[in-house]
C-alpha atoms as one frame of an Amber mdcrd trajectory, in Angstrom:
protein
  -2.451  -8.797 -14.539   0.837  -7.582 -13.083   0.710  -3.827 -12.403  -2.700
  -3.407 -14.013  -5.379  -0.976 -12.876  -6.656  -3.571 -10.402  -3.434  -5.269
  -9.315  -0.113  -3.812  -8.254   2.893  -5.095  -6.342   5.692  -3.109  -4.791
   8.256  -5.780  -4.044  10.780  -3.045  -3.191   8.659  -1.970  -0.208  10.383
  -2.648   3.097   7.149  -4.231   4.368   6.294  -6.464   1.385   4.195  -8.450
   2.010   2.910  -6.543   5.005   0.713  -9.321   6.409   2.267 -12.434   7.866
   1.222 -15.618   6.118   0.311 -13.817   2.896   1.201 -15.358  -0.460   3.780
 -13.011  -1.981   2.962 -14.133  -5.522  -0.674 -13.027  -5.365  -0.343 -10.186
  -2.837  -2.006  -7.020  -4.168  -0.529  -3.729  -2.909  -3.085  -1.568  -4.751
  -4.918  -0.807  -1.503  -1.900  -0.493   0.740  -4.176   1.381   3.129  -7.620
  -0.169   2.973 -10.355   2.311   2.044 -12.860   0.115   3.906 -11.126   0.797
   7.230 -13.274   3.887   7.727 -16.436   1.763   7.623 -15.543   0.388  11.039
 -17.375  -2.817  11.885 -19.187  -2.749   8.516 -15.983  -3.214   6.492 -16.552
  -6.960   6.142 -12.927  -7.875   6.798 -11.248 -10.023   9.415 -10.386  -7.429
  12.034 -10.205  -7.180  15.783  -9.788  -4.374  18.272  -6.740  -3.698  20.387
  -7.088  -3.281  24.146  -7.148   0.480  23.587 -10.052   0.215  21.108  -8.107
   0.695  17.866  -9.191  -1.361  14.876  -6.495  -3.936  14.032  -6.576  -5.267
  10.474  -3.316  -7.195  10.578  -5.143 -10.528  10.102  -7.191  -9.277   7.137
  -6.059 -10.052   3.607  -9.252  -8.988   1.800  -7.891  -5.773   0.195  -4.732
  -7.626  -0.844  -6.392 -10.401  -2.848  -5.959 -10.083  -6.607  -9.727  -9.862
  -7.211 -10.684  -7.411  -4.434 -10.412  -4.186  -6.451 -13.885  -4.354  -7.979
 -15.452  -5.427  -4.686 -13.896  -2.461  -2.893 -14.918  -0.058  -5.678 -18.546
  -1.231  -5.352 -18.510  -0.011  -1.756 -17.346   3.502  -2.626 -20.824   5.020
  -2.042 -20.654   3.852   1.589 -17.241   5.457   2.013 -18.344   8.664   0.280
 -21.385   8.893   2.563 -19.007   9.231   5.523 -17.660  12.445   3.983 -21.002
  13.976   3.085 -21.797  17.346   4.603 -23.925  16.597   7.696 -26.870  18.881
   6.859 -27.284  17.591   3.272 -30.222  15.199   2.637
């Protein structure tokens, strides 16, 4: 599965693994920036908000699990809907 279409690691990254407590052996870097972030509270991940109201995903490992690629891809229609032209039915 190493460096496949659904799993990728960049062990040369200065931040690898970027979440504390993550298992380096199974850490998936494919979604370095989580596409579900834009879904706000509907993302389904373990997030919190900072005092200034910014979404903090530092405790969430969902996009970095080896099997999360397909689950994230299934949610693409929700993400695409955010970009839809406002006056289109």
